[in-house]
Backbone bond lengths (Angstrom), bond angles and torsions (degrees), N, CA, C in turn:
res aa  C-N    CA-C-N  psi(-1)  N-CA   C-N-CA  omega(-1)  CA-C   N-CA-C  phi
1 X - - - 1.537 - - 1.388 118.08 -
2 X 1.357 116.18 135.21 1.496 118.17 -174.86 1.487 108.10 -91.47
3 X 1.210 121.71 -14.32 1.364 127.68 -178.47 1.579 116.70 -120.64
4 X 1.334 118.96 139.94 1.523 115.52 174.17 1.524 107.30 -73.33
5 X 1.378 106.04 168.83 1.529 119.82 173.94 1.531 108.93 -56.06
6 X 1.282 115.32 -41.86 1.594 122.83 -173.22 1.488 100.36 -68.82
7 X 1.346 119.20 -55.28 1.463 123.32 -174.88 1.521 112.59 -52.45
8 X 1.299 117.23 -46.60 1.498 124.45 180.00 1.617 107.72 -61.18
9 X 1.295 114.94 -51.21 1.519 119.41 -176.61 1.521 108.33 -62.19
10 X 1.338 119.75 -38.77 1.425 123.08 179.86 1.514 110.36 -67.48
11 X 1.339 121.01 -46.91 1.439 127.20 168.75 1.470 119.08 -49.51
12 X 1.352 112.11 -43.45 1.495 123.18 175.39 1.523 108.01 -59.36
13 X 1.329 114.14 -54.52 1.498 116.87 -177.09 1.541 112.47 -62.51
14 X 1.343 116.37 -33.93 1.455 117.82 177.54 1.499 109.42 -67.83
15 X 1.318 122.79 -43.62 1.416 125.97 174.42 1.577 113.12 -51.74
16 X 1.371 106.38 -53.69 1.495 110.34 178.74 1.486 114.59 -56.88
17 X 1.352 119.55 -29.13 1.468 125.09 -178.66 1.482 113.44 -94.73
18 X 1.435 116.57 10.16 1.488 119.55 179.06 1.519 118.68 63.88
19 X 1.437 116.94 24.40 1.450 120.08 -179.71 1.521 116.03 -73.84
20 X 1.340 113.19 -4.61 1.525 119.37 178.29 1.534 110.02 -105.25
21 X 1.227 119.45 8.33 1.450 123.20 -168.82 1.605 111.16 -57.35
22 X 1.280 112.79 -35.10 1.483 117.85 -175.87 1.552 112.32 -83.05
23 X 1.258 117.74 -8.33 1.463 122.23 -173.46 1.531 110.43 -78.70
24 X 1.302 120.89 156.50 1.349 125.73 175.74 1.586 106.87 -66.42
25 X 1.242 120.12 153.66 1.454 127.85 178.15 1.547 107.91 -55.60
26 X 1.345 118.79 -37.40 1.472 127.32 -176.07 1.523 109.41 -64.68
27 X 1.405 115.87 -30.32 1.448 118.87 -175.05 1.499 115.92 -108.52
28 X 1.365 115.11 0.58 1.407 117.71 179.32 1.519 114.96 -82.23
29 X 1.306 117.30 137.73 1.519 114.39 173.56 1.538 104.90 -75.21
30 X 1.280 122.71 158.49 1.481 127.24 -176.22 1.499 106.37 -133.73
31 X 1.362 112.48 130.05 1.445 116.56 170.76 1.579 109.43 -80.62
32 X 1.379 118.99 119.79 1.457 118.76 -176.12 1.484 111.27 -85.10
33 X 1.313 113.64 -33.08 1.477 118.95 176.70 1.601 115.61 -156.41
34 X 1.271 120.71 143.13 1.351 126.00 179.18 1.432 113.42 -145.40
35 X 1.322 119.91 83.98 1.498 125.02 -171.80 1.499 106.41 -142.63
36 X 1.303 113.08 -169.53 1.440 120.08 -175.51 1.600 110.21 -77.29
37 X 1.307 117.46 -11.96 1.429 120.74 -177.72 1.437 113.88 -97.59
38 X 1.329 122.00 -28.10 1.493 125.63 -172.39 1.535 106.50 -172.11
39 X 1.311 109.10 149.42 1.530 124.96 170.39 1.577 101.36 -115.28
40 X 1.235 117.33 129.63 1.479 125.77 178.56 1.423 112.21 -134.86
41 X 1.342 119.62 137.42 1.580 120.44 177.10 1.562 102.57 -141.85
42 X 1.339 109.30 141.22 1.447 121.93 174.01 1.681 108.08 -104.29
43 X 1.214 120.47 121.14 1.446 121.66 -177.36 1.594 109.50 -120.01
44 X 1.389 115.81 122.91 1.519 119.78 -179.34 1.498 107.68 -76.59
45 X 1.356 113.95 154.71 1.454 122.03 168.54 1.591 107.85 -69.54
46 X 1.298 118.11 173.14 1.388 119.28 -175.70 1.560 111.46 -65.92
47 X 1.375 120.10 -34.78 1.413 119.80 171.29 1.461 118.11 -71.26
48 X 1.317 121.09 -11.99 1.438 122.49 -173.05 1.490 116.39 67.68
49 X 1.319 115.63 26.37 1.436 122.51 177.45 1.557 115.89 -100.44
50 X 1.271 114.34 -13.33 1.410 117.73 -174.46 1.562 106.97 -151.42
51 X 1.270 117.85 161.22 1.401 124.75 -178.78 1.558 113.40 -134.67
52 X 1.379 114.93 146.97 1.379 117.26 174.05 1.449 104.48 -120.31
53 X 1.423 116.58 135.94 1.481 119.69 -177.26 1.488 107.77 -118.38
54 X 1.357 110.12 138.00 1.502 120.93 -176.73 1.498 110.44 -129.25
55 X 1.310 113.70 146.99 1.428 116.86 179.61 1.630 106.39 -138.74
56 X 1.343 111.68 160.13 1.440 120.30 163.32 1.591 114.31 -153.55
57 X 1.193 115.73 162.75 1.529 115.62 -175.03 1.475 115.47 -77.29
58 X 1.428 112.95 -38.36 1.390 122.66 172.01 1.499 115.05 -153.85
59 X 1.329 119.53 176.55 1.440 122.88 -173.86 1.553 113.94 -61.77
60 X 1.350 116.75 -18.07 1.430 124.20 -172.76 1.685 108.66 -85.27
61 X 1.308 116.83 -22.83 1.397 129.28 -176.61 1.548 108.18 -83.74
62 X 1.323 118.21 154.72 1.439 125.83 175.16 1.566 107.94 -82.69
63 X 1.335 116.90 143.41 1.486 119.19 173.54 1.559 109.16 -65.04
64 X 1.342 117.32 145.45 1.400 125.04 175.45 1.537 109.39 -126.68
65 X 1.338 116.92 152.95 1.330 119.99 -178.44 1.579 108.89 -81.20
66 X 1.279 115.97 134.70 1.455 120.40 -180.00 1.573 107.56 -94.95
67 X 1.300 113.45 112.27 1.559 121.66 -179.79 1.543 111.72 -50.72
68 X 1.379 119.12 133.08 1.411 122.77 176.88 1.477 107.01 -75.91
69 X 1.317 116.14 140.59 1.553 122.18 -179.48 1.520 104.37 -128.01
70 X 1.193 121.17 122.47 1.360 125.47 177.60 1.556 117.03 124.36
71 X 1.315 124.62 -166.22 1.384 122.43 179.28 1.544 113.21 -93.58
72 X 1.233 115.57 139.70 1.480 120.36 172.57 1.493 108.29 -98.86
73 X 1.431 113.47 132.82 1.386 118.27 -177.79 1.559 106.67 -108.00
74 X 1.355 121.20 131.29 1.487 125.25 -168.05 1.622 100.89 -85.80
């Protein structure tokens, strides 16, 4: 994991409160899902060239890395 549990939760809260609204799309974290089944967030690296995706079933669970499936383009 590239981020700690606390960092991911803080980024999640910031996205929910539109704290990244002024950032370019390349550098904005994105909430992929936020429902009863799963919470999922995609967080870019500092260069905006790659993303790490995390998910959890509810706020009481720890975030887990979602494995990337498919081809990565450099």
